[in-house]
Structures are given as C-alpha cells and as structure tokens.
C-alpha positions in Angstrom: 8.0 -20.3 30.1 4.6 -20.0 31.8 2.8 -23.2 32.6 -0.3 -23.7 34.9 0.2 -26.2 37.8 -1.9 -27.1 40.8 -0.5 -26.4 44.3 3.2 -27.2 43.7 4.2 -24.6 46.3 7.9 -24.4 47.1 9.0 -25.4 50.6 10.1 -21.8 51.2 8.9 -18.7 49.4 12.5 -17.7 48.5 13.6 -21.1 47.4 13.8 -22.2 43.7 12.3 -25.7 43.2 14.3 -28.1 41.2 12.4 -30.7 39.1 14.2 -33.6 37.5 11.1 -35.4 36.3 11.7 -36.4 32.6 7.9 -36.1 31.9 8.5 -32.4 31.8 10.6 -32.6 28.6 7.6 -32.6 26.2 6.2 -29.5 27.8 9.6 -27.7 27.7 10.0 -28.6 24.0 6.4 -27.5 23.2 7.1 -24.2 25.0 10.1 -23.6 22.8 8.0 -24.5 19.7 5.3 -22.0 20.7 8.0 -19.3 20.9 8.4 -19.5 17.2 4.7 -18.6 16.7 5.2 -15.8 19.2 8.0 -14.5 16.9 5.7 -14.8 13.9 3.0 -12.8 15.8 5.6 -10.1 16.8 6.9 -9.9 13.2 3.4 -9.6 11.8 2.4 -6.8 14.2 5.6 -4.8 13.8 5.7 -5.3 10.1 2.1 -3.9 9.8 3.0 -1.0 12.1 6.0 -0.2 9.9 4.0 -0.6 6.7 1.3 1.8 7.9 3.4 4.2 9.9 3.3 6.8 7.1 -0.5 6.8 7.1 -0.4 6.8 10.9 1.8 9.9 11.0 -0.3 11.8 8.5 -3.8 10.6 9.7 -3.2 10.2 13.4 -0.3 12.1 14.8 -0.7 15.2 12.6 -4.4 15.5 13.2 -6.3 17.1 16.1 -6.4 14.8 19.1 -9.7 13.0 19.7 -11.1 10.1 21.6 -10.6 7.9 18.5 -7.0 9.0 18.3 -6.5 7.8 21.9 -8.2 4.4 21.1 -6.1 3.9 18.0 -2.8 4.6 19.7 -3.7 2.4 22.7 -4.7 -0.6 20.5 -1.7 -0.2 18.2 1.0 0.2 20.9 -0.5 -2.3 23.3 -0.3 -4.7 20.4 3.4 -4.1 20.0 3.9 -4.5 23.8 1.8 -7.7 23.9 3.7 -9.2 21.0 7.0 -8.5 22.8 6.0 -10.1 26.1 4.6 -13.3 24.5 8.0 -14.2 23.2 9.7 -15.0 26.6 6.5 -16.7 27.8 7.3 -19.8 25.8 11.1 -19.8 26.3 12.9 -21.4 29.2 14.5 -18.2 30.4 15.2 -17.1 34.0 12.3 -15.0 35.4 11.6 -13.9 38.9 8.3 -14.5 40.7 7.3 -10.9 40.5 8.3 -10.4 36.9 6.6 -13.7 36.0 3.3 -12.7 37.7 3.4 -9.3 35.9 4.0 -10.9 32.5 1.3 -13.5 33.1 -1.4 -11.1 34.0 -0.5 -8.7 31.2 -0.8 -11.7 28.9 -4.2 -12.5 30.2 -5.7 -9.0 30.6 -4.4 -7.2 27.5 -6.7 -9.0 25.1 -9.7 -8.3 27.3 -8.8 -4.6 27.4 -8.1 -4.3 23.7 -11.3 -6.1 22.7 -13.2 -3.7 24.8 -11.5 -0.7 23.0 -12.2 -2.3 19.6 -15.8 -2.7 20.8 -16.0 1.0 21.4 -14.5 1.8 18.0 -17.1 -0.4 16.3 -19.9 1.0 18.4 -19.1 4.6 17.4 -18.9 3.7 13.7 -22.2 1.9 13.8 -23.7 4.8 15.7 -22.5 7.0 12.8 -23.9 4.6 10.2 -27.3 4.8 11.8 -27.4 8.6 11.6 -26.5 9.3 15.2 -29.7 7.7 16.5 -29.9 8.0 20.3 -31.9 4.9 20.6 -29.3 2.9 18.7 -26.5 4.5 20.8 -28.2 3.5 24.1 -28.8 0.0 22.8 -25.1 -0.4 21.7 -23.8 0.9 25.0 -25.9 -1.5 27.0 -24.9 -4.5 24.9 -21.2 -3.5 24.9 -21.2 -2.9 28.6 -22.8 -6.2 29.3 -20.4 -8.0 27.1 -17.3 -6.2 28.6 -18.4 -6.7 32.2 -19.2 -10.3 31.6 -15.9 -11.0 30.0 -14.0 -9.1 32.8 -15.8 -11.0 35.5 -15.1 -14.4 34.0 -11.5 -13.5 33.5 -11.2 -12.5 37.2 -12.9 -15.7 38.3 -10.9 -17.8 35.9 -7.6 -16.5 37.3 -8.3 -15.9 40.9 -5.6 -17.3 43.2 -3.0 -17.6 40.5 0.6 -16.7 41.3 4.0 -17.3 39.9 7.1 -19.1 41.1 10.5 -19.8 39.7 11.4 -23.5 39.0 14.3 -25.3 37.4 13.1 -28.3 35.4 15.8 -30.5 33.8 18.2 -27.6 33.8 15.7 -25.1 32.3 14.6 -22.0 34.2 10.9 -21.8 34.2 8.4 -19.3 35.7 5.3 -21.4 36.4 1.9 -20.1 37.3 0.6 -21.8 40.5 -3.1 -22.2 41.0 -4.2 -22.3 44.6 -7.6 -23.7 43.8 -7.5 -27.0 41.8 -11.4 -27.2 41.9 -11.8 -23.6 40.6 -13.8 -23.1 37.4 -11.5 -22.4 34.5 -13.3 -19.7 32.5 -10.3 -18.5 30.5 -11.8 -19.4 27.1 -15.5 -19.0 28.1 -14.8 -15.3 28.6 -14.7 -14.9 24.8 -18.4 -15.9 24.5 -19.9 -12.6 25.5 -17.4 -10.8 23.2 -18.5 -13.1 20.3 -22.1 -12.2 20.9 -21.3 -8.5 20.7 -19.2 -8.9 17.5 -21.9 -10.9 15.7 -24.6 -8.4 16.6 -22.4 -5.5 15.5 -21.6 -7.1 12.2 -25.3 -7.9 11.5 -26.2 -4.2 12.3 -23.4 -2.9 10.0 -24.4 -5.2 7.1 -28.1 -4.3 7.5 -27.6 -0.5 7.4 -25.2 -0.7 4.5 -27.7 -2.7 2.4 -30.4 -0.2 3.4 -28.4 2.8 2.4 -27.2 1.3 -0.9 -30.8 0.6 -1.8 -31.8 4.2 -1.0 -28.9 5.8 -2.8 -29.0 3.6 -5.9 -31.0 6.2 -7.8 -29.4 9.3 -6.2 -26.9 11.2 -8.4 -25.0 12.3 -5.2 -25.2 9.0 -3.5 -22.0 7.5 -4.8 -19.7 9.1 -2.3 -21.6 8.0 0.8 -22.1 4.6 -0.8 -18.4 4.3 -1.3 -17.9 5.3 2.4 -20.2 2.7 3.6 -18.5 0.1 1.5 -15.2 1.0 3.0 -16.7 0.7 6.4 -18.2 -2.7 5.8 -15.0 -4.0 4.1 -12.9 -3.2 7.2 -15.6 -4.6 9.5 -15.9 -7.8 7.3 -12.1 -8.5 7.4 -12.1 -7.9 11.1 -15.1 -10.1 11.8 -13.7 -13.0 9.7 -10.5 -12.8 11.8 -12.5 -12.6 15.1 -14.8 -15.6 14.0 -11.6 -17.6 13.3 -10.3 -16.8 16.8 -13.6 -17.7 18.4 -13.7 -21.0 16.6 -10.2 -21.9 17.6 -10.9 -20.8 21.2 -14.0 -23.1 21.3 -11.8 -25.9 20.0 -9.4 -25.2 22.9 -12.1 -26.2 25.4 -11.3 -29.8 24.4 -9.2 -31.7 26.9 -7.2 -33.1 23.9 -6.0 -29.6 23.3 -5.7 -28.0 26.7 -4.0 -30.9 28.5 -2.1 -32.4 25.7 1.6 -32.1 25.1 1.4 -33.4 21.5 2.8 -31.4 18.5 -0.7 -31.1 17.1 -2.1 -29.3 20.1 0.9 -27.1 20.3 0.5 -26.2 16.6 -3.2 -25.5 17.3 -2.3 -23.1 20.2 0.4 -21.4 18.2 -1.9 -20.7 15.2 -4.6 -19.4 17.6 -2.1 -16.9 19.0 -1.1 -15.7 15.5 -4.7 -15.2 14.4 -5.6 -13.4 17.6 -2.7 -11.0 17.1 -3.8 -10.4 13.5 -7.4 -9.7 14.6 -6.7 -7.4 17.5 -3.5 -5.6 16.5 -3.5 -5.5 12.7 -7.1 -5.4 11.6 -8.2 -3.6 14.7 -6.2 -0.3 14.1 -7.2 -0.5 10.4 -10.9 0.0 11.4 -9.8 3.6 12.0 -7.1 4.0 9.4 -9.2 2.9 6.5 -11.9 5.5 7.2 -9.4 8.3 7.9 -7.6 7.4 4.6 -10.8 7.6 2.7 -11.7 10.9 4.4 -8.3 12.3 3.4 -8.9 11.4 -0.2 -12.3 13.1 -0.1 -10.7 16.3 1.3 -8.0 16.2 -1.5 -10.8 15.8 -4.1 -12.8 18.6 -2.5 -9.9 20.9 -2.8 -10.1 20.4 -6.5 -13.8 21.4 -6.5 -15.3 17.9 -6.2 -18.7 17.7 -4.4 -18.4 15.2 -1.5 -20.4 13.5 1.1 -18.6 11.9 4.1 -18.9 10.4 7.5 -17.0 12.1 10.3 -16.6 12.6 14.0 -17.7 15.9 15.4 -15.2 17.7 17.6 -17.6 18.0 20.5 -17.5 14.4 21.6 -16.2 12.1 18.9 -19.7 11.3 17.8 -20.4 10.5 14.2 -22.5 12.5 11.7 -23.4 12.3 8.1 -22.8 15.5 6.4 -23.3 16.6 2.8 -22.2 19.6 0.9 -19.3 21.6 -0.5 -15.9 22.0 1.0 -14.0 20.1 3.7 -15.4 18.5 6.8 -15.3 20.0 10.3 -14.5 18.3 13.5 -12.3 15.3 14.1 -12.8 12.6 11.5 -12.8 8.9 12.3 
C-alpha cells in the first residue's frame, strides 16, 4: 500500500518501522477496498485489449510503421502496465523502499506521459481536419506544449522530496511515501487543469470544423464519404472528451479535504471510481482514437477494390501529417 505521510523517518535507513496505532486500521481497510477498483480497472483495460487485438493486429502490426503506430502502442501497453502496478498499491504486501519508490513514481508520471501522447494524437487529427493548415498546426503545437510543460512542472513540484519506506502497521506490510516538506504545495490534482484547457479547446475546434464541413458538403454528390469520416472522428473524440470531462470533475472534487484526508467508505469509493474512469479515458478510449479511423480507412480500401469512389483522411508517409485526398483507388502513405 502507498500512503502519504509527513516526516515519519525511520530511526535508521535500513530499519523497518513497526506501527501499532489502531487508528491505522481504517486506512488499511480502505487500501484493500481500493484494490478491488484497481482489479476492475485492470480487467477493463485487458478486456478491451483482448477485444480489439484482432483489429490491432490487422490495422497496427501488419501496417507500415509510423509515428502514429508508435503512439498507439505506447498508450496501449503503458495502459496495461499501469493497470498492473495499481493493484499492489492498495494491498498490504511487502515492498522494499526502492521498489516502492519506483512503483509510486510510475503511478504518478504514467498518466502525465500518456495524456501528452493522447494530446499529440488529437493534435494531428485536428491538423488533418483543418486541411493541414500550417497556422493551425503552429497554434496547436504552442497550446499543447504549454499544457504539457505546465502539467509536468506542477507534477514535479507536487512530488519533490517524496521517498518511500517500508513500515509494518498492525501486522500489515506497507510501503509508505514519505514527504520531507510538510509545508510544500500539493499540486497533484491541479496539474490536470492545463490538460483540461487543452482538451476543451481541442474538442471545440473539432466540433466547429465538422459542422463547417457538413454544411459545405450537404449538397455535394461526393461529399458523403468525407462526411462519414468526419462523423467517425467526432464520435471518437466525443466519447473520449466525455470520459476526460468526468475525470476532470472527479479530480476537482478530490481537492476537497473531505475526500483527500478522509478514511470514510464514501471517500474511498469516490477515489476508486475516479481511478476506473481515468483508466477508461486514457487506456480504452485513447487507443480507439486511432483504431476507429484506421478501421474506417480499411473499409474504404475494401470498397475501393470493388470500384467504389472514395474520399478519405490519411497520414502521409513523409511525416505522419494528415491530408485530405479525393479520387479513385487506394490511399498512399501511412493512414491514421
């Protein structure tokens, strides 16, 4: 179990501290309760991976390697790893200081890294939807960089001086995180604010360009395919954004002292649901941002082989940038 304490340093670095204070019992029980939610998150991520592995094999592994392929594989398999390490975090299992520190910082930094990768995926897709506008690309890069750097800095500040130590509380082995600065600003949850700003802006830009294109293509006899493509894009973005908005709302609620510093069943349930929704947003709906478009592209290619005229959105081989192409035959380059 990983719990945050203030300055409970062991008398000797190599000694295990024994705690017999009965007030620890609610925290130990809540940690075990949270482990059930960790199992739910793990099951959800692994089940989705197994469910979509056929598509992943056809649309990712068997396709030409590209930057988007790397992003997909990183998000997908970091999600599996993250889901695995969250299970022992809530359980009273023996864990050395070094292992505890590694697990803790992986638990803290993986969401930051994955959200940055998902931001890049969304940025490239919006860049495609805006017809590869260089001005839009520069704007998106600046906003995403500002969001990512801000989130990273707040995460560093929020966890500076944190280390891990092995304790035994009421017979349970615990690996507790030790904070050397009790007066340090805790920015663990505030780091999501900059990411939320980026996600809201990206969703607004996606909705705006979809509405614009649907209006322009309403009277076009060849506009149905590209209209369908934009609908697929906005559907995947909408599901992802709803999940992210839920995570953001739950995270803002976690700022309350009644949640953060409470050992009640209600606060534990709140934290557990937040963990499940966060895993769903990053590691289930995140990879589907790419899979949904690649699946649609594969269906267009299959129809084109039967002589169907198509229009599609794809990534060029040169640098994984998007383009809107129209015409006969199959697409060139690495698709989304």
